[in-house]
N, CA, C and O of each residue as an XYZ file, in Angstrom:
740
protein
N     112.103    -12.954    244.327
C     113.218    -12.782    245.241
C     114.381    -12.141    244.477
O     114.733    -12.596    243.388
N     114.962    -11.111    245.032
C     116.091    -10.424    244.415
C     117.352    -11.263    244.540
O     117.680    -11.778    245.609
N     118.049    -11.386    243.418
C     119.293    -12.158    243.393
C     120.467    -11.214    243.164
O     120.432    -10.346    242.292
N     121.514    -11.408    243.977
C     122.732    -10.603    243.874
C     123.915    -11.531    243.624
O     124.104    -12.522    244.329
N     124.698    -11.198    242.623
C     125.907    -11.939    242.283
C     127.070    -11.268    243.002
O     127.389    -10.110    242.735
N     127.704    -12.005    243.920
C     128.887    -11.495    244.618
C     130.077    -12.330    244.174
O     130.051    -13.558    244.250
N     131.110    -11.656    243.714
C     132.314    -12.349    243.258
C     133.516    -11.444    243.461
O     133.394    -10.290    243.873
N     134.669    -11.998    243.163
C     135.856    -11.176    243.271
C     137.123    -11.935    242.963
O     137.110    -13.109    242.591
N     138.187    -11.239    243.127
C     139.519    -11.728    242.791
C     139.978    -12.812    243.754
O     139.690    -12.775    244.950
N     140.693    -13.768    243.201
C     141.258    -14.823    244.058
C     142.311    -14.255    245.001
O     142.608    -14.858    246.032
N     142.869    -13.118    244.661
C     143.893    -12.497    245.517
C     143.292    -11.764    246.719
O     144.025    -11.153    247.496
N     141.987    -11.816    246.876
C     141.321    -11.131    247.995
C     140.655    -12.173    248.902
O     139.455    -12.420    248.783
N     141.423    -12.778    249.799
C     140.898    -13.862    250.627
C     140.163    -13.420    251.898
O     139.668    -14.262    252.647
N     140.091    -12.117    252.144
C     139.428    -11.609    253.345
C     138.479    -10.469    252.985
O     138.693     -9.745    252.013
N     137.431    -10.326    253.788
C     136.472     -9.239    253.620
C     136.724     -8.197    254.692
O     136.917     -8.537    255.860
N     136.723     -6.927    254.301
C     136.876     -5.887    255.315
C     135.509     -5.484    255.855
O     134.481     -5.970    255.384
N     135.501     -4.607    256.829
C     134.259     -4.219    257.512
C     133.255     -3.584    256.563
O     132.054     -3.824    256.687
N     133.733     -2.765    255.603
C     132.798     -2.102    254.685
C     132.100     -3.114    253.785
O     130.898     -3.002    253.546
N     132.834     -4.093    253.289
C     132.239     -5.127    252.439
C     131.253     -5.948    253.259
O     130.162     -6.261    252.782
N     131.623     -6.298    254.479
C     130.718     -7.059    255.345
C     129.421     -6.297    255.590
O     128.345     -6.895    255.617
N     129.515     -4.980    255.768
C     128.300     -4.176    255.973
C     127.385     -4.267    254.760
O     126.166     -4.366    254.905
N     127.966     -4.233    253.568
C     127.150     -4.356    252.345
C     126.468     -5.720    252.294
O     125.291     -5.819    251.947
N     127.197     -6.747    252.633
C     126.611     -8.090    252.631
C     125.547     -8.204    253.723
O     124.515     -8.842    253.515
N     125.788     -7.592    254.883
C     124.779     -7.597    255.951
C     123.460     -6.991    255.476
O     122.386     -7.479    255.826
N     123.544     -5.938    254.685
C     122.326     -5.314    254.142
C     121.586     -6.298    253.240
O     120.358     -6.371    253.283
N     122.313     -7.047    252.433
C     121.688     -8.056    251.568
C     121.025     -9.147    252.400
O     119.941     -9.628    252.071
N     121.695     -9.527    253.481
C     121.139    -10.536    254.376
C     119.848    -10.010    255.015
O     118.844    -10.721    255.061
N     119.875     -8.786    255.500
C     118.686     -8.187    256.124
C     117.511     -8.123    255.154
O     116.356     -8.235    255.564
N     117.807     -7.943    253.867
C     116.751     -7.857    252.848
C     116.389     -9.225    252.276
O     115.557     -9.327    251.375
N     117.016    -10.272    252.803
C     116.739    -11.651    252.387
C     116.991    -11.885    250.900
O     116.280    -12.661    250.262
N     117.998    -11.219    250.351
C     118.363    -11.427    248.953
C     118.933    -12.838    248.789
O     119.534    -13.388    249.712
N     118.737    -13.407    247.615
C     119.413    -14.644    247.264
C     120.808    -14.264    246.781
O     120.960    -13.473    245.850
N     121.804    -14.825    247.411
C     123.185    -14.495    247.057
C     123.754    -15.610    246.177
O     123.814    -16.775    246.569
N     124.165    -15.209    244.985
C     124.797    -16.116    244.036
C     126.302    -15.950    244.194
O     126.825    -14.843    244.072
N     126.991    -17.041    244.464
C     128.434    -16.972    244.704
C     129.109    -18.151    244.016
O     128.522    -19.224    243.875
N     130.335    -17.939    243.595
C     131.111    -18.999    242.971
C     131.802    -19.859    244.000
O     131.593    -19.717    245.205
N     132.634    -20.758    243.496
C     133.282    -21.747    244.358
C     134.800    -21.613    244.407
O     135.480    -22.501    244.921
N     135.339    -20.518    243.879
C     136.797    -20.346    243.830
C     137.353    -19.969    245.201
O     136.621    -19.528    246.087
N     138.651    -20.150    245.353
C     139.337    -19.624    246.526
C     139.389    -18.111    246.401
O     139.052    -17.567    245.349
N     139.798    -17.436    247.438
C     139.870    -15.982    247.411
C     138.551    -15.365    247.828
O     137.970    -15.761    248.839
N     138.074    -14.400    247.062
C     136.867    -13.658    247.430
C     135.643    -14.559    247.552
O     134.860    -14.406    248.489
N     135.463    -15.502    246.611
C     134.299    -16.397    246.688
C     134.286    -17.146    248.024
O     133.266    -17.200    248.710
N     135.411    -17.708    248.369
C     135.503    -18.483    249.616
C     135.319    -17.574    250.834
O     134.705    -17.979    251.821
N     135.842    -16.358    250.769
C     135.673    -15.405    251.875
C     134.195    -15.048    252.054
O     133.710    -14.963    253.182
N     133.487    -14.842    250.956
C     132.051    -14.552    251.037
C     131.327    -15.755    251.622
O     130.472    -15.604    252.495
N     131.663    -16.941    251.149
C     131.039    -18.145    251.703
C     131.289    -18.259    253.209
O     130.368    -18.558    253.970
N     132.527    -18.020    253.639
C     132.848    -18.097    255.076
C     131.982    -17.115    255.863
O     131.442    -17.457    256.915
N     131.856    -15.895    255.346
C     131.082    -14.881    256.057
C     129.600    -15.272    256.128
O     128.969    -15.148    257.177
N     129.056    -15.741    255.010
C     127.657    -16.170    255.016
C     127.444    -17.335    255.976
O     126.413    -17.409    256.645
N     128.412    -18.240    256.047
C     128.318    -19.371    256.980
C     128.360    -18.882    258.426
O     127.614    -19.373    259.272
N     129.240    -17.908    258.710
C     129.305    -17.346    260.070
C     127.981    -16.711    260.467
O     127.594    -16.742    261.635
N     127.293    -16.138    259.493
C     126.002    -15.505    259.739
C     124.854    -16.507    259.702
O     123.699    -16.139    259.920
N     125.172    -17.791    259.422
C     124.172    -18.857    259.288
C     123.122    -18.494    258.237
O     121.940    -18.804    258.386
N     123.576    -17.835    257.178
C     122.667    -17.410    256.103
C     122.464    -18.552    255.129
O     123.429    -19.087    254.583
N     121.239    -18.920    254.912
C     120.922    -20.085    254.081
C     120.493    -19.720    252.662
O     120.433    -20.597    251.799
N     120.197    -18.458    252.402
C     119.660    -18.075    251.092
C     120.793    -17.744    250.114
O     120.933    -16.611    249.654
N     121.588    -18.762    249.818
C     122.708    -18.624    248.889
C     122.710    -19.824    247.956
O     122.236    -20.906    248.304
N     123.251    -19.611    246.771
C     123.422    -20.684    245.799
C     124.866    -20.628    245.320
O     125.333    -19.594    244.842
N     125.565    -21.744    245.451
C     126.956    -21.836    245.005
C     126.961    -22.362    243.576
O     126.369    -23.398    243.272
N     127.643    -21.623    242.711
C     127.761    -22.022    241.312
C     129.114    -22.702    241.093
O     130.163    -22.166    241.450
N     129.063    -23.888    240.503
C     130.250    -24.706    240.274
C     130.220    -25.225    238.839
O     129.173    -25.257    238.192
N     131.373    -25.624    238.370
C     131.419    -26.322    237.094
C     130.935    -27.751    237.339
O     131.168    -28.315    238.408
N     130.270    -28.327    236.357
C     129.651    -29.647    236.494
C     130.645    -30.679    237.024
O     131.717    -30.895    236.460
N     130.245    -31.308    238.133
C     131.043    -32.374    238.721
C     132.291    -31.932    239.463
O     133.113    -32.767    239.839
N     132.447    -30.629    239.681
C     133.711    -30.144    240.242
C     133.470    -28.906    241.111
O     133.853    -27.799    240.731
N     132.841    -29.088    242.269
C     132.613    -27.967    243.172
C     133.796    -27.859    244.131
O     134.008    -28.738    244.967
N     134.563    -26.780    244.004
C     135.789    -26.625    244.788
C     135.519    -26.219    246.228
O     136.198    -26.692    247.139
N     134.549    -25.358    246.446
C     134.225    -24.887    247.795
C     132.719    -24.718    247.928
O     132.080    -24.077    247.094
N     132.163    -25.295    248.977
C     130.769    -25.082    249.373
C     130.747    -25.260    250.889
O     130.344    -26.301    251.408
N     131.185    -24.231    251.570
C     131.471    -24.280    252.999
C     130.284    -24.698    253.858
O     130.454    -25.443    254.823
N     129.088    -24.232    253.523
C     127.935    -24.511    254.384
C     126.912    -25.441    253.734
O     125.779    -25.541    254.206
N     127.297    -26.110    252.671
C     126.374    -27.055    252.049
C     125.154    -26.407    251.433
O     124.065    -26.977    251.480
N     125.312    -25.223    250.854
C     124.199    -24.546    250.188
C     123.802    -25.316    248.935
O     124.552    -26.169    248.461
N     122.626    -25.015    248.404
C     122.270    -25.597    247.102
C     123.332    -25.225    246.069
O     123.932    -24.152    246.127
N     123.546    -26.131    245.132
C     124.568    -25.942    244.101
C     123.889    -25.875    242.737
O     122.963    -26.632    242.446
N     124.366    -24.963    241.920
C     123.978    -24.949    240.510
C     125.221    -25.323    239.720
O     126.201    -24.578    239.681
N     125.164    -26.483    239.098
C     126.288    -26.939    238.292
C     126.109    -26.450    236.868
O     125.014    -26.507    236.308
N     127.206    -25.964    236.286
C     127.193    -25.417    234.939
C     128.160    -26.235    234.094
O     129.308    -26.449    234.484
N     127.695    -26.688    232.945
C     128.560    -27.450    232.035
C     129.430    -26.484    231.245
O     128.944    -25.497    230.694
N     130.712    -26.780    231.198
C     131.643    -25.950    230.442
C     131.628    -26.319    228.969
O     131.236    -27.426    228.599
N     132.057    -25.387    228.134
C     132.145    -25.688    226.705
C     133.157    -26.804    226.455
O     134.173    -26.890    227.145
N     132.889    -27.633    225.494
C     133.780    -28.731    225.153
C     135.179    -28.211    224.852
O     135.359    -27.327    224.014
N     136.161    -28.768    225.542
C     137.553    -28.409    225.311
C     138.014    -27.118    225.948
O     139.193    -26.775    225.856
N     137.113    -26.390    226.594
C     137.488    -25.105    227.215
C     138.322    -25.356    228.461
O     138.146    -26.355    229.159
N     139.235    -24.425    228.724
C     140.090    -24.481    229.913
C     140.238    -23.093    230.486
O     139.941    -22.094    229.830
N     140.709    -23.043    231.738
C     141.050    -21.768    232.361
C     139.938    -20.738    232.282
O     138.790    -21.001    232.641
N     140.307    -19.566    231.803
C     139.388    -18.430    231.752
C     138.095    -18.777    231.035
O     137.012    -18.529    231.564
N     138.189    -19.342    229.843
C     136.989    -19.654    229.054
C     136.109    -20.680    229.766
O     134.882    -20.605    229.694
N     136.728    -21.626    230.444
C     135.984    -22.663    231.162
C     135.156    -22.046    232.289
O     133.946    -22.263    232.359
N     135.799    -21.283    233.168
C     135.093    -20.692    234.305
C     134.198    -19.528    233.898
O     133.273    -19.169    234.626
N     134.472    -18.937    232.729
C     133.634    -17.851    232.220
C     132.193    -18.299    232.049
O     131.268    -17.505    232.221
N     132.003    -19.546    231.718
C     130.666    -20.088    231.513
C     129.837    -19.985    232.795
O     128.681    -19.562    232.768
N     130.431    -20.369    233.892
C     129.741    -20.329    235.201
C     129.409    -18.894    235.586
O     128.308    -18.606    236.053
N     130.361    -18.007    235.389
C     130.148    -16.616    235.773
C     129.084    -15.954    234.910
O     128.339    -15.098    235.387
N     129.010    -16.344    233.644
C     127.981    -15.785    232.748
C     126.595    -16.180    233.240
O     125.661    -15.383    233.167
N     126.456    -17.394    233.737
C     125.174    -17.844    234.291
C     124.780    -16.973    235.483
O     123.620    -16.581    235.611
N     125.743    -16.672    236.352
C     125.430    -15.836    237.519
C     125.074    -14.412    237.091
O     124.156    -13.811    237.650
N     125.784    -13.872    236.116
C     125.449    -12.538    235.586
C     124.021    -12.548    235.050
O     123.234    -11.648    235.345
N     123.693    -13.564    234.263
C     122.356    -13.644    233.663
C     121.259    -13.748    234.712
O     120.185    -13.170    234.543
N     121.517    -14.479    235.796
C     120.499    -14.721    236.824
C     120.338    -13.572    237.817
O     119.279    -13.432    238.429
N     121.361    -12.760    237.982
C     121.356    -11.730    239.029
C     120.670    -10.443    238.559
O     120.657    -10.114    237.373
N     120.110     -9.740    239.525
C     119.572     -8.398    239.274
C     120.628     -7.333    239.551
O     120.611     -6.256    238.955
N     121.552     -7.649    240.467
C     122.595     -6.719    240.895
C     123.901     -7.482    241.081
O     123.912     -8.711    241.154
N     125.001     -6.733    241.155
C     126.285     -7.357    241.412
C     127.090     -6.588    242.437
O     126.987     -5.366    242.544
N     127.888     -7.317    243.182
C     128.906     -6.743    244.065
C     130.195     -7.462    243.731
O     130.330     -8.659    243.985
N     131.144     -6.731    243.160
C     132.409     -7.312    242.745
C     133.543     -6.752    243.587
O     133.661     -5.539    243.762
N     134.366     -7.635    244.100
C     135.514     -7.275    244.929
C     136.736     -7.414    244.034
O     137.187     -8.527    243.764
N     137.271     -6.289    243.574
C     138.282     -6.308    242.519
C     139.621     -5.808    243.008
O     139.706     -4.789    243.694
N     140.665     -6.532    242.650
C     142.027     -6.151    243.009
C     142.650     -5.203    241.990
O     143.805     -4.811    242.152
N     141.921     -4.827    240.953
C     142.423     -3.936    239.914
C     143.221     -4.662    238.847
O     143.737     -4.032    237.924
N     143.329     -5.984    238.963
C     144.118     -6.756    238.002
C     143.382     -7.964    237.440
O     143.683     -8.391    236.325
N     142.453     -8.513    238.154
C     141.767     -9.724    237.737
C     140.897     -9.470    236.523
O     139.932     -8.709    236.588
N     141.241    -10.109    235.416
C     140.422     -9.918    234.219
C     139.093    -10.641    234.355
O     138.103    -10.226    233.752
N     139.050    -11.720    235.140
C     137.798    -12.432    235.324
C     136.761    -11.611    236.059
O     135.605    -11.542    235.641
N     137.170    -10.985    237.159
C     136.244    -10.140    237.913
C     135.803     -8.959    237.047
O     134.620     -8.624    237.005
N     136.752     -8.333    236.362
C     136.406     -7.219    235.478
C     135.446     -7.672    234.385
O     134.529     -6.935    234.023
N     135.643     -8.855    233.866
C     134.758     -9.363    232.826
C     133.325     -9.494    233.335
O     132.377     -9.201    232.607
N     133.165     -9.932    234.580
C     131.821    -10.002    235.161
C     131.216     -8.605    235.296
O     130.026     -8.413    235.047
N     132.036     -7.635    235.690
C     131.562     -6.244    235.776
C     131.083     -5.789    234.397
O     129.988     -5.242    234.262
N     131.904     -6.016    233.384
C     131.547     -5.611    232.016
C     130.234     -6.246    231.587
O     129.379     -5.578    231.005
N     130.072     -7.531    231.870
C     128.847     -8.210    231.464
C     127.625     -7.728    232.234
O     126.524     -7.702    231.684
N     127.797     -7.350    233.486
C     126.681     -6.757    234.229
C     126.280     -5.434    233.582
O     125.098     -5.188    233.343
N     127.267     -4.584    233.299
C     126.989     -3.281    232.666
C     126.364     -3.497    231.293
O     125.407     -2.811    230.932
N     126.893     -4.438    230.529
C     126.372     -4.731    229.190
C     124.885     -5.092    229.258
O     124.116     -4.744    228.362
N     124.485     -5.789    230.324
C     123.087     -6.181    230.480
C     122.241     -5.105    231.169
O     121.054     -5.310    231.426
N     122.859     -3.963    231.463
C     122.117     -2.876    232.088
C     121.792     -3.135    233.550
O     120.833     -2.581    234.087
N     122.591     -3.978    234.191
C     122.361     -4.314    235.596
C     123.353     -3.550    236.455
O     124.548     -3.537    236.160
N     122.868     -2.912    237.517
C     123.778     -2.174    238.391
C     124.761     -3.097    239.090
O     124.420     -4.206    239.502
N     125.990     -2.609    239.213
C     127.027     -3.376    239.885
C     127.865     -2.415    240.714
O     128.240     -1.335    240.255
N     128.149     -2.827    241.936
C     129.024     -2.057    242.812
C     130.370     -2.773    242.816
O     130.448     -3.980    243.045
N     131.417     -2.014    242.561
C     132.759     -2.572    242.553
C     133.515     -2.028    243.757
O     133.653     -0.816    243.929
N     134.001     -2.943    244.585
C     134.905     -2.565    245.654
C     136.301     -2.666    245.077
O     136.788     -3.763    244.807
N     136.950     -1.525    244.886
C     138.301     -1.480    244.345
C     139.270     -1.573    245.515
O     139.561     -0.578    246.177
N     139.763     -2.777    245.757
C     140.559     -3.067    246.945
C     141.798     -2.186    247.103
O     142.064     -1.730    248.215
N     142.576     -1.922    246.032
C     143.781     -1.105    246.236
C     143.475      0.297    246.774
O     144.295      0.878    247.486
N     142.312      0.835    246.441
C     141.954      2.181    246.896
C     140.964      2.163    248.057
O     140.646      3.201    248.637
N     140.483      0.963    248.384
C     139.484      0.807    249.459
C     138.275      1.707    249.236
O     137.795      2.367    250.158
N     137.793      1.720    247.991
C     136.635      2.528    247.629
C     135.605      1.673    246.888
O     135.927      0.638    246.305
N     134.374      2.138    246.931
C     133.290      1.508    246.183
C     132.931      2.418    245.016
O     132.913      3.641    245.154
N     132.646      1.816    243.872
C     132.177      2.567    242.716
C     130.912      1.900    242.205
O     130.866      0.683    242.028
N     129.879      2.714    241.968
C     128.632      2.221    241.393
C     128.720      2.350    239.878
O     129.038      3.418    239.355
N     128.438      1.267    239.186
C     128.501      1.270    237.733
C     127.136      0.947    237.148
O     126.458      0.007    237.563
N     126.758      1.765    236.167
C     125.500      1.566    235.457
C     125.693      1.673    233.951
O     124.851      1.208    233.182
N     126.794      2.283    233.527
C     126.945      2.627    232.112
C     128.388      2.437    231.651
O     129.293      2.288    232.472
N     128.597      2.443    230.329
C     129.967      2.383    229.809
C     130.843      3.532    230.316
O     132.046      3.355    230.503
N     130.258      4.686    230.534
C     131.039      5.797    231.074
C     131.560      5.470    232.477
O     132.683      5.830    232.830
N     130.736      4.786    233.267
C     131.179      4.351    234.595
C     132.343      3.366    234.479
O     133.236      3.341    235.326
N     132.319      2.549    233.407
C     133.445      1.626    233.167
C     134.726      2.414    232.927
O     135.784      2.059    233.447
N     134.633      3.468    232.150
C     135.814      4.311    231.896
C     136.360      4.858    233.200
O     137.572      4.859    233.418
N     135.471      5.324    234.071
C     135.908      5.846    235.367
C     136.596      4.771    236.199
O     137.614      5.033    236.841
N     136.045      3.566    236.189
C     136.665      2.468    236.937
C     138.058      2.171    236.387
O     139.014      2.032    237.150
N     138.170      2.076    235.077
C     139.462      1.744    234.459
C     140.487      2.862    234.608
O     141.687      2.623    234.476
N     140.025      4.075    234.880
C     140.974      5.171    235.088
C     141.821      4.952    236.346
O     142.834      5.624    236.539
N     141.405      4.016    237.195
C     142.165      3.666    238.399
C     143.286      2.672    238.119
O     144.083      2.364    239.005
N     143.346      2.176    236.898
C     144.330      1.151    236.538
C     145.472      1.765    235.745
O     145.314      2.799    235.096
N     146.628      1.109    235.809
C     147.757      1.579    235.013
C     147.496      1.284    233.532
O     146.692      0.419    233.185
N     148.189      2.016    232.684
C     147.986      1.926    231.236
C     148.199      0.505    230.704
O     147.433      0.039    229.860
N     149.228     -0.179    231.191
C     149.512     -1.538    230.721
C     148.353     -2.483    231.051
O     147.994     -3.332    230.235
N     147.774     -2.342    232.227
C     146.637     -3.194    232.604
C     145.429     -2.911    231.725
O     144.757     -3.836    231.269
N     145.153     -1.642    231.487
C     144.017     -1.280    230.641
C     144.213     -1.841    229.229
O     143.273     -2.360    228.628
N     145.426     -1.738    228.709
C     145.697     -2.288    227.376
C     145.505     -3.811    227.363
O     144.991     -4.363    226.391
N     145.914     -4.481    228.434
C     145.718     -5.930    228.528
C     144.232     -6.258    228.568
O     143.783     -7.181    227.888
N     143.457     -5.507    229.366
C     142.014     -5.742    229.437
C     141.372     -5.521    228.071
O     140.525     -6.303    227.639
N     141.783     -4.444    227.394
C     141.232     -4.164    226.069
C     141.500     -5.318    225.115
O     140.616     -5.732    224.365
N     142.706     -5.827    225.147
C     143.108     -6.914    224.256
C     142.410     -8.223    224.634
O     141.840     -8.892    223.772
N     142.453     -8.589    225.912
C     141.967     -9.899    226.334
C     140.454     -9.968    226.513
O     139.864    -11.041    226.388
N     139.828     -8.844    226.803
C     138.380     -8.843    227.030
C     137.612     -8.173    225.899
O     136.381     -8.138    225.919
N     138.325     -7.644    224.918
C     137.655     -7.040    223.770
C     136.937     -5.748    224.096
O     135.858     -5.483    223.566
N     137.524     -4.947    224.958
C     136.916     -3.661    225.277
C     137.803     -2.566    224.721
O     139.017     -2.731    224.601
N     137.188     -1.455    224.387
C     137.941     -0.303    223.930
C     137.476      0.920    224.679
O     136.277      1.188    224.749
N     138.388      1.651    225.228
C     138.072      2.877    225.981
C     137.060      2.601    227.079
O     136.224      3.449    227.392
N     137.140      1.416    227.661
C     136.243      1.076    228.765
C     134.869      0.636    228.323
O     134.000      0.389    229.159
N     134.651      0.530    227.009
C     133.344      0.142    226.500
C     133.352     -1.311    226.061
O     134.279     -1.742    225.375
N     132.351     -2.065    226.438
C     132.260     -3.430    225.928
C     132.045     -3.386    224.423
O     131.046     -2.840    223.955
N     132.991     -3.967    223.645
C     132.872     -3.888    222.204
C     132.545     -5.213    221.550
O     132.150     -5.237    220.384
N     132.696     -6.306    222.260
C     132.304     -7.609    221.730
C     131.861     -8.460    222.901
O     132.181     -8.188    224.058
N     131.134     -9.474    222.574
C     130.661    -10.377    223.627
C     131.859    -11.086    224.240
O     132.560    -11.837    223.563
N     132.082    -10.849    225.489
C     133.136    -11.539    226.227
C     132.487    -12.271    227.376
O     131.647    -11.695    228.067
N     132.846    -13.516    227.604
C     132.202    -14.258    228.680
C     132.582    -13.706    230.047
O     133.709    -13.258    230.263
N     131.631    -13.746    230.955
C     131.915    -13.325    232.336
C     132.706    -14.427    233.013
O     132.420    -15.612    232.841
N     133.700    -14.027    233.781
C     134.478    -15.044    234.481
C     135.228    -14.455    235.635
O     135.464    -13.248    235.685
N     135.606    -15.298    236.561
C     136.630    -14.927    237.516
C     137.569    -16.097    237.716
O     138.228    -16.230    238.747
N     137.608    -16.931    236.707
C     138.537    -18.045    236.734
C     139.987    -17.569    236.641
O     140.910    -18.300    237.000
N     140.178    -16.346    236.159
C     141.540    -15.812    236.019
C     141.792    -14.727    237.029
O     142.621    -13.842    236.813
N     141.064    -14.795    238.156
C     141.197    -13.733    239.153
C     142.576    -13.706    239.625
O     142.921    -12.885    240.474
């Protein structure tokens, strides 16, 4: 069964028609949808899947702390690293979804380092990922580090410098192992 990791920025609490169409295609193909439990995009995806009465989803939560599971889907609990908080804590859960998925659909506000980190980790693993860049209302298909450069060209210089510093990327290329996350969406 094909597994798709859908995630996005906490600042994106609604899905537009184009994103819904992409999810409808996944539903028609009976893909297993891996989704997190955060507010924002994760919760919006969960709401949409619940409206469609779609049962082939798995909600990923940190151990003992599932924030949202709207339709009572199966849960995969992930233990966080000892003492980890914030970004590093939720990065653990997102890395599990990256590892398990064959494809990704990321809903990005152009600022969330967590969502971008998941994109980077998908590309690093050679897995195709489609990024919906909300500020431009466009989709970009990413397969390679060069595609990452193209995606980052949509961001202001200060944001790119922050991503480079905080996620360990240079010129849009993954340069060190950075955990996937959207805890800092």
